[in-house]
C-alpha positions, -999 to +999 in steps of 0.1 A: -592-382-351-596-373-382-570-368-408-551-330-400-529-328-430-530-333-466-505-333-496-504-311-524-501-330-558-469-332-574-455-350-605-433-372-583-461-395-566-453-421-540-466-446-561-483-477-553-456-499-547-440-473-521-475-479-505-471-515-504-434-510-489-450-489-462-478-515-451-452-540-452-436-518-424-463-512-405-478-550-405-442-560-394-439-578-423-402-566-428-385-539-407-368-507-421-333-527-424-352-557-443-367-528-467-333-514-472-317-548-479-347-555-504-348-525-524-312-508-522-323-474-504-311-462-469-328-463-441-330-421-446-346-426-477-372-451-465-382-432-437-383-394-456-409-418-481-429-431-451-430-398-434-457-386-462-478-412-447-471-406-409-482-370-416-519-383-428-534-412-419-575-423-424-591-421-393-615-449-377-646-430-396-631-429-425-621-468-425-656-473-415-669-460-448-646-473-468-652-509-454-685-512-433-688-534-405-718-559-403-716-568-367-734-605-365-763-611-336-754-616-299-719-599-304-697-586-274-679-553-271-648-551-261-629-518-248-597-506-236-568-479-239-531-486-250-512-458-233-482-438-254-464-435-219-479-403-203-488-383-236-521-399-241-540-434-250-553-451-280-586-461-271-596-490-294-634-505-295-636-541-306-660-567-317-643-595-300-668-618-310-653-617-347-623-600-338-628-566-357-615-530-344-648-511-351-636-476-337-601-456-325-590-427-312-564-410-295-572-393-261-550-374-235-572-390-208-601-416-201-622-390-185-660-385-194-656-357-214-627-374-234-646-408-239-682-392-248-679-385-284-665-419-289-698-438-273-718-412-295-698-425-326-700-461-321-736-460-309-743-445-346-718-474-361-738-501-340-771-491-340-787-517-364-776-540-340-760-531-305-735-553-289-752-579-264-729-574-235-693-558-228-657-562-212-634-533-202-610-525-176-639-508-153-628-473-157-654-450-138-660-432-170-664-459-190-690-474-166-711-445-169-709-444-205-721-481-208-749-474-182-763-445-208-753-459-242-753-493-242-773-508-212-763-546-214-743-569-190-706-551-184-677-577-171-649-562-157-617-577-173-602-600-147-567-599-165-561-563-153-574-575-116-550-600-116-521-578-129-530-554-101-533-579-074-497-594-086-482-563-081-494-551-049-487-590-037-451-598-051-444-636-052-411-626-037-426-609-005-408-623+028-445-624+046-465-658+044-497-638+047-490-620+015-483-651-005-513-666+010-533-639-001-515-639-037-527-673-040-562-666-030-560-639-058-543-661-082-575-680-077-600-652-096-591-664-130-599-699-121-636-697-114-657-710-142-690-718-124-713-706-090-696-734-068-662-727-080-674-687-067-686-700-037-655-721-025-628-689-036-653-668-014-646-692+013-609-690+009-614-653+012-629-648+040-606-677+060-573-653+050-595-625+067-604-642+096-569-650+101-551-623+093-577-596+089-561-578+122-530-569+099-551-546+081-554-521+108-520-518+119-501-487+120-467-477+123-459-447+144-438-419+127-407-406+144-393-373+132-414-373+104-439-354+089-462-380+089-476-392+127-486-425+115-494-445+086-510-480+080-483-507+080-494-530+054-503-506+026-502-529-004-522-553+017-551-532+022-552-516-014-556-558-024-581-561+002-599-532-010-600-543-047-612-578-040-639-570-017-652-544-044-663-573-065-689-554-088-685-566-121-660-594-111-685-624-117-710-612-144-700-637-165-710-662-145-745-654-154-744-645-189-720-676-206-716-654-237-695-628-216-656-636-215-641-631-180-610-615-198-604-590-227-574-613-242-586-603-272-577-566-267-551-575-246-531-592-274-537-565-299-523-541-272-492-563-269-486-565-305-492-526-307-466-523-279-439-548-298-440-531-331-435-498-314-405-515-295-393-525-328-392-492-340-378-469-310-370-434-316-408-423-329-423-392-315-458-397-297-476-382-330-458-409-350-461-436-327-503-424-327-499-425-367-482-459-367-511-476-343-540-458-365-523-472-398-520-509-382-556-507-371-571-492-404-549-524-424-568-548-398-596-540-417-577-546-450-584-583-459-582-584-495-557-569-527-593-555-536-596-535-508-559-528-502-562-511-539-597-490-528-578-478-498-548-466-521-575-450-544-590-433-518-558-417-505-549-406-536-584-389-542-581-369-508-542-359-518-529-376-488-505-404-505-494-384-538 
């Protein structure tokens, strides 16, 4: 998403010192309260000064022009979206081998139409050295675009799968069959070789042979609109997830692929924590906050920081 606003030049420049304070605020070195105590300004004053940066932020394309990325041979692409409630998601495309954030955008939904431009930009960005493999949460649009844009081994993130299974199979369930299936599901993340996969598959089949009949049990509705429904709905959903194994075990055959997207999961957790530390921001401000943090992740030296500041001044976004 390109910068949609610009500032008219004024005599009272925000100043490089204020830009440094803003970076400290975004990166978590200081909270708004800490900045107030250090400089003696009120919280309202700081927010008024920082509002200029929230209105105008560099896009991923601008960050890549300022700080070009050189992906080394054999790198793996990780992609995931961090939802800002129901307003939309910040999509992040990351070289998880070097832990470099390559590209990011804000999208209303993870649909084929919305994500296609991202993949086009990403393919252009990495055309000299495309990824050797990829890992994602296995959304349909992502799978489709991966096949057409990056036809490489594609691993399904087992952390996402495990999280969904734990939701469907709660640890506090009063039913022994649910707890036993949860135990089988937890073994999914412990598979590190084909023999472990074979043992896990046998455990799963054993559960099905003993408790599979439960999947067909129905509850007859009395005085309700529905005549009947499956008694164990969440159990059926968990079984469906476990039997649709496509993408589960790609990492067993391509050792360079991780089985979890923990690199991006950690980044998303960091973003969520920082947004939680500064509650009260509107969706547009939350998006800007995330974009700035991702931009600053590409700033490695003081020279890089001054280069970014000079660029912002040149395009009249920080004056």
